C-alpha positions as CSV (number, residue, x, y, z in Angstrom):
1,M,120.0,90.4,102.1
2,A,122.1,88.4,104.5
3,A,119.1,88.2,106.9
4,I,117.4,85.9,104.4
5,S,120.5,83.6,104.6
6,I,120.1,83.6,108.4
7,Y,116.4,82.7,108.4
8,T,116.7,80.1,105.6
9,D,119.8,78.3,107.0
10,N,121.7,79.4,103.9
11,R,119.2,77.9,101.4
12,Y,119.1,81.4,100.0
13,E,122.6,82.8,99.8
14,S,123.2,86.5,99.8
15,V,126.4,88.0,98.6
16,D,126.1,91.2,100.5
17,L,125.7,92.6,104.0
18,D,123.3,95.5,104.4
19,F,123.8,98.1,107.1
20,V,121.3,100.9,107.4
21,S,123.0,104.2,108.0
22,S,122.2,107.9,107.9
23,V,125.8,108.6,106.9
24,S,126.4,109.4,103.2
25,M,128.0,106.9,100.9
26,Q,130.9,109.3,100.3
27,E,131.5,109.5,104.1
28,L,131.4,105.7,104.5
29,A,133.8,105.3,101.6
30,T,136.2,107.7,103.1
31,I,136.1,105.8,106.4
32,L,136.4,102.3,104.9
33,E,138.9,102.9,102.1
34,P,141.9,102.9,104.5
35,L,140.8,99.4,105.4
36,G,141.0,98.3,101.8
37,F,137.4,98.8,100.7
38,V,136.6,100.4,97.3
39,R,133.5,101.7,95.7
40,G,131.8,99.3,93.3
41,A,132.1,99.8,89.5
42,K,129.5,101.7,87.5
43,G,126.1,100.3,88.4
44,R,127.4,99.1,91.7
45,A,128.6,102.4,93.2
46,R,126.3,102.0,96.2
47,Y,128.4,99.0,97.3
48,L,131.8,98.8,99.0
49,E,133.9,95.8,98.0
50,H,137.1,94.4,99.5
51,P,139.5,92.5,97.2
52,S,140.0,89.7,99.7
53,C,136.3,89.0,100.3
54,A,133.6,87.6,98.1
55,W,130.9,89.5,100.0
56,Y,130.3,93.2,99.6
57,V,128.7,95.7,101.9
58,E,125.7,97.9,101.1
59,F,124.5,100.9,103.1
60,P,120.8,101.5,102.1
61,P,119.6,104.8,103.3
62,A,117.1,105.1,106.1
63,P,114.2,104.6,106.3
64,V,114.2,101.0,105.0
65,G,111.3,100.1,102.8
66,V,109.9,97.7,100.2
67,G,108.5,99.7,97.3
68,S,106.8,102.7,98.9
69,R,106.1,100.8,102.2
70,I,108.4,101.9,105.1
71,I,109.5,99.1,107.4
72,G,108.4,100.1,110.9
73,P,110.3,99.4,114.2
74,E,107.9,96.5,115.0
75,E,109.4,94.6,112.0
76,W,112.9,94.6,113.4
77,H,114.1,92.0,115.9
78,A,117.2,91.7,118.1
79,M,119.1,88.5,117.6
80,D,122.0,87.3,119.7
81,T,125.0,85.9,117.7
82,P,128.4,84.7,118.7
83,S,129.7,88.1,117.8
84,G,127.1,90.1,119.7
85,R,123.5,91.3,119.3
86,I,122.3,92.5,115.9
87,Q,119.1,94.1,114.7
88,I,117.6,92.1,111.9
89,L,114.5,92.4,109.8
90,S,111.6,90.1,110.5
91,P,110.8,87.6,107.7
92,K,107.7,89.4,106.4
93,P,109.5,92.4,104.8
94,M,112.2,90.1,103.4
95,I,109.5,87.9,101.7
96,M,107.9,91.1,100.3
97,D,111.3,92.2,99.0
98,R,112.0,88.9,97.3
99,L,108.5,88.8,95.8
100,A,109.0,92.4,94.5
101,A,112.4,91.4,93.0
102,Y,110.7,88.5,91.2
103,F,107.8,90.6,89.8
104,W,109.8,93.7,89.0
105,W,113.1,92.2,87.8
106,N,112.3,88.5,87.2
107,D,114.7,87.6,89.9
108,Q,114.2,83.8,90.2
109,Q,115.8,83.5,93.7
């Protein structure tokens, strides 16, 4: 999650940008392919990658959750950036996500 990079001043570096969307992955791919994005290889088909960028984009389906716990609207915050206002998860669900990754997949980050 790129949001973790924002909150940790890049001490945790994400390599993807997550955008929650109700649009299907097939529709998103159709829209973004003319801009040079391609679907990820097998096992990464939920990502869109661009050959000139090290980062990739992921579009997790709504509603966002950690395990079976849905992330409610109170856990989203508006943040002003030089490029405009964004909606970003609060730190609590991101910590839960990182702990879950550690316990379920032994992700040491």
